[in-house]
C-alpha positions as CSV (number, residue, x, y, z in Angstrom):
1,X,27.7,-1.9,-4.0
2,X,30.5,-1.4,-6.6
3,X,28.8,1.7,-8.0
4,X,28.2,3.0,-4.5
5,X,31.8,2.5,-3.4
6,X,33.5,3.8,-6.6
7,X,31.5,7.0,-6.5
8,X,32.1,7.6,-2.7
9,X,28.4,7.9,-2.1
10,X,28.6,6.7,1.5
11,X,30.2,9.9,2.5
12,X,27.2,11.9,1.2
13,X,24.8,9.4,2.7
14,X,26.5,9.8,6.1
15,X,25.8,13.5,5.8
16,X,22.2,12.9,4.8
17,X,22.8,14.8,1.6
18,X,20.2,13.1,-0.6
19,X,20.6,15.8,-3.3
20,X,24.3,15.1,-3.9
21,X,23.7,11.3,-3.9
22,X,20.9,11.9,-6.5
23,X,23.2,14.0,-8.7
24,X,26.0,11.5,-8.6
25,X,23.7,8.6,-9.5
26,X,21.5,10.3,-12.1
27,X,23.7,13.2,-13.3
28,X,21.0,15.6,-12.3
29,X,18.0,16.0,-10.0
30,X,15.8,13.4,-11.7
31,X,13.6,11.8,-9.0
32,X,14.9,14.1,-6.3
33,X,11.4,14.9,-4.8
34,X,10.6,11.2,-4.8
35,X,13.8,10.4,-3.0
36,X,13.2,13.2,-0.4
37,X,9.7,11.8,0.2
38,X,10.9,8.2,0.6
39,X,13.8,9.3,2.8
40,X,11.4,11.3,5.1
41,X,8.9,8.4,5.3
42,X,11.6,5.8,6.2
43,X,13.3,8.2,8.6
44,X,10.0,8.8,10.5
45,X,9.4,5.0,10.8
46,X,13.0,4.4,12.0
47,X,12.5,7.2,14.6
48,X,9.3,5.6,15.9
49,X,6.7,7.8,14.2
50,X,4.1,6.8,11.6
51,X,5.3,7.3,8.0
52,X,2.9,10.2,7.5
53,X,3.3,11.9,10.9
54,X,5.6,14.8,9.9
55,X,3.7,17.3,12.0
56,X,4.3,15.3,15.3
57,X,8.1,15.0,14.5
58,X,8.3,18.8,13.8
59,X,6.5,19.6,17.0
60,X,8.8,17.2,19.0
61,X,11.9,18.8,17.4
62,X,10.6,22.4,18.0
63,X,10.6,23.1,14.3
64,X,8.0,25.1,12.4
65,X,5.0,22.8,12.3
66,X,3.9,23.0,8.7
67,X,3.9,19.4,7.5
68,X,6.5,20.2,4.8
69,X,9.6,18.1,4.9
70,X,12.0,21.0,4.0
71,X,15.7,21.3,4.5
72,X,15.5,22.0,8.3
73,X,13.2,19.1,8.9
74,X,15.4,16.7,6.8
75,X,18.5,18.0,8.8
76,X,16.7,17.3,12.1
77,X,15.7,13.8,10.9
78,X,19.3,13.1,10.0
79,X,20.5,14.3,13.4
80,X,17.9,12.2,15.2
81,X,18.9,9.1,13.1
82,X,22.6,9.5,13.8
83,X,21.8,9.9,17.5
84,X,20.2,6.4,17.5
85,X,23.6,4.7,17.1
86,X,25.8,5.3,20.1
87,X,29.1,7.0,19.2
88,X,28.1,7.6,15.6
89,X,27.7,11.4,16.1
90,X,31.3,11.6,17.3
91,X,32.8,10.3,14.0
92,X,34.2,13.2,12.0
93,X,32.8,11.9,8.7
94,X,29.3,11.9,10.0
95,X,27.8,15.3,10.1
96,X,24.6,16.9,9.0
97,X,24.4,18.3,5.5
98,X,24.3,22.1,5.5
99,X,20.7,23.4,5.6
100,X,20.1,25.5,2.6
101,X,16.9,27.4,2.2
102,X,15.2,26.7,-1.1
103,X,14.7,30.0,-2.9
104,X,12.5,30.4,-5.9
105,X,14.5,30.9,-9.1
106,X,13.6,34.2,-10.8
107,X,12.0,33.8,-14.1
108,X,12.9,36.4,-16.8
109,X,10.0,38.4,-18.0
110,X,9.7,39.0,-21.7
111,X,7.8,42.0,-23.0
112,X,4.3,41.1,-24.1
113,X,5.2,41.8,-27.7
114,X,7.7,39.0,-27.7
115,X,5.2,36.5,-26.3
116,X,2.8,37.1,-29.2
117,X,3.4,35.9,-32.7
118,X,4.8,38.4,-35.2
119,X,1.4,38.8,-37.0
120,X,-0.2,39.9,-33.7
121,X,2.6,42.2,-32.7
122,X,1.8,45.9,-32.7
123,X,5.5,46.7,-33.5
124,X,5.1,44.9,-36.8
125,X,1.5,45.3,-37.9
126,X,0.9,49.0,-37.0
127,X,3.8,50.5,-39.0
128,X,3.1,48.3,-42.0
129,X,-0.5,49.4,-42.1
130,X,-0.1,53.1,-41.5
131,X,3.4,53.9,-42.5
132,X,3.8,53.0,-46.2
133,X,6.8,51.4,-48.0
134,X,9.6,52.2,-45.5
135,X,7.6,50.9,-42.6
136,X,6.7,47.8,-44.6
137,X,10.4,47.1,-45.0
138,X,10.9,47.5,-41.3
139,X,7.9,45.2,-40.6
140,X,9.4,42.6,-43.0
141,X,12.7,42.9,-41.2
142,X,11.0,42.0,-37.9
143,X,9.6,38.7,-39.2
144,X,11.6,35.6,-38.4
145,X,13.4,34.3,-41.5
146,X,11.6,31.0,-41.4
147,X,8.2,32.7,-41.6
148,X,9.4,35.1,-44.3
149,X,10.7,32.2,-46.4
150,X,7.3,30.4,-46.0
151,X,5.5,33.6,-47.2
152,X,7.8,33.9,-50.2
153,X,7.3,30.3,-51.1
154,X,3.5,30.7,-50.9
155,X,3.7,33.9,-53.1
156,X,5.9,32.0,-55.5
157,X,3.4,29.1,-55.7
158,X,0.5,31.5,-56.3
159,X,2.4,33.4,-59.0
160,X,3.4,30.1,-60.7
161,X,-0.2,28.9,-60.6
162,X,-1.5,32.2,-62.1
163,X,1.2,32.1,-64.8
164,X,0.2,28.5,-65.7
165,X,-3.5,29.4,-65.7
166,X,-2.9,32.4,-68.0
167,X,-1.0,30.2,-70.5
168,X,-3.7,27.5,-70.3
169,X,-6.3,30.2,-71.0
170,X,-4.3,31.7,-73.8
171,X,-4.0,28.2,-75.5
172,X,-7.7,27.5,-75.0
173,X,-8.6,30.9,-76.6
174,X,-6.1,30.2,-79.5
175,X,-7.8,26.8,-80.1
176,X,-11.2,28.4,-80.2
177,X,-10.0,31.1,-82.6
178,X,-8.5,28.4,-84.9
179,X,-11.8,26.4,-84.7
180,X,-13.8,29.5,-85.9
181,X,-11.5,30.2,-88.8
């Protein structure tokens, strides 16, 4: 109760604004869909419906009968719950949360070349294969620095191995020549 009172959550609960209550408790929308589902089920039971009978409630309230407990259905449930207590609807602090339509959030579309790794990208591979040295520098400039560093370390490791192997072979040949003499 202390947390509820210090955060003034009763104000938002009186308005039926489950989203704001969730944000104030969780700091975000964690568990919001579960809270909406539980609120809808308990509201239906308190209003005399079965917990899963959203369609009947929507038909009785002359809402779009789709079985989805969206913002309009939640607002109608809140209004019906407030009407159960005589005089409650007249209190100024008790009002229905504004009905906001849930709109899909646009997702930015990236060009296909950015979705593919650099080694599959036509902007990198094609110029390096057909264009010569200048295009190769352009292709290397398009590689992320972490990948470029990994390639350089791999080439350095191969070069170090080849240098070590050449010295080892040279020493082995020198030993054989000494043994012949």
